[in-house]
C-alpha positions in Angstrom: 23.6 34.8 -40.4 20.3 33.6 -38.9 19.8 34.4 -35.2 17.5 31.6 -33.2 18.0 27.8 -32.8 17.9 24.7 -35.1 15.6 22.2 -34.5 18.1 19.7 -33.5 19.4 21.7 -30.7 15.7 22.2 -29.8 15.2 18.6 -29.7 18.8 18.5 -27.9 17.4 20.3 -25.0 14.1 18.5 -24.8 16.0 15.2 -24.8 18.2 16.4 -22.0 15.4 17.8 -19.8 13.5 14.6 -20.1 16.0 12.5 -19.1 16.7 14.6 -15.9 13.1 14.8 -15.4 13.3 10.7 -15.2 15.6 11.1 -12.1 13.9 13.4 -10.5 10.6 12.7 -10.2 10.9 9.6 -8.6 12.9 10.9 -6.3 10.9 14.0 -5.0 8.0 11.0 -5.0 10.2 9.4 -2.7 10.4 11.8 -0.8 6.9 12.9 -0.3 5.9 9.5 0.1 8.4 8.8 2.9 7.2 12.5 4.5 3.8 11.1 4.4 4.8 7.9 6.0 7.0 9.4 8.9 3.7 11.8 9.3 1.2 9.2 9.6 3.5 7.5 12.4 3.5 10.5 14.3 0.1 11.1 14.4 -0.8 7.1 15.8 2.0 8.0 18.1 0.1 11.3 18.9 -3.7 8.9 19.4 -1.8 6.4 21.4 -0.8 9.1 23.7 -4.0 10.5 24.2 -5.2 7.0 25.1 -2.3 6.9 27.5 -4.2 10.1 28.9 -7.6 8.6 28.8 -6.7 5.6 30.8 -5.0 7.8 33.1 -8.1 9.8 33.9 -10.3 6.2 33.8 -8.3 3.9 35.7 -11.8 2.0 36.4 -12.0 1.0 32.8 -9.0 -0.5 32.4 -8.8 -4.1 31.2 -7.9 -6.9 33.4 -4.9 -9.2 33.4 -4.9 -10.2 29.7 -8.1 -8.7 28.7 -8.4 -5.6 25.9 -10.7 -2.2 25.9 -11.4 -0.9 22.6 -11.6 2.8 22.2 -12.5 4.8 19.7 -11.1 8.1 17.9 -14.3 10.0 18.8 -14.3 8.7 22.2 -10.5 10.7 22.6 -12.4 13.5 20.5 -15.3 13.9 22.5 -13.2 13.9 25.7 -10.8 16.6 24.2 -7.8 14.1 24.9 -7.0 15.1 21.0 -7.8 17.6 18.0 -11.6 17.3 16.1 -10.0 17.9 13.3 -7.3 15.0 13.1 -5.7 14.7 9.3 -4.5 11.3 8.3 -1.8 12.4 6.3 -1.5 9.8 4.2 -5.3 10.7 2.6 -5.4 14.2 3.6 -8.7 13.6 4.9 -9.8 13.4 8.4 -9.4 10.1 10.3 -12.6 8.1 10.9 -13.9 8.8 14.1 -14.6 4.9 14.6 -10.7 4.1 14.5 -10.2 1.6 17.4 -7.0 1.8 19.6 -6.6 -1.2 21.4 -5.9 -1.3 25.2 -4.7 -4.6 26.2 -2.9 -5.6 29.9 0.0 -7.9 29.8 0.6 -8.2 33.8 -0.3 -4.7 34.9 1.5 -3.5 31.6 -0.7 -1.4 29.3 -0.1 -1.9 25.8 -2.0 0.7 23.7 -1.9 0.4 19.5 -4.0 1.9 16.9 -5.5 -0.6 14.8 -6.0 0.3 11.4 -8.9 -0.7 9.4 
């Protein structure tokens, strides 16, 4: 009596493993992409919060009604409002210091928005 597997049995196992990987790999990639998007959204919110803190310290620089003011990420980093090694989760690289944050005055209500290039 021979011990071991036949070629057909080995091929059947390979086919089953391939089918399982066809189902699992896209699901894992989708979860990773969603996690990166969520992390990116959190980073953008942190940048906007840092801009609000900057604005609280620089009230005189805020725009008049209907106007906008452009602040850069480098300005926030230089003022220690946000970490200098802030990383973009989508690209796994540091955010560019020239990333812009728009501060717009809408009837004495300020809107903070990161401008993506």
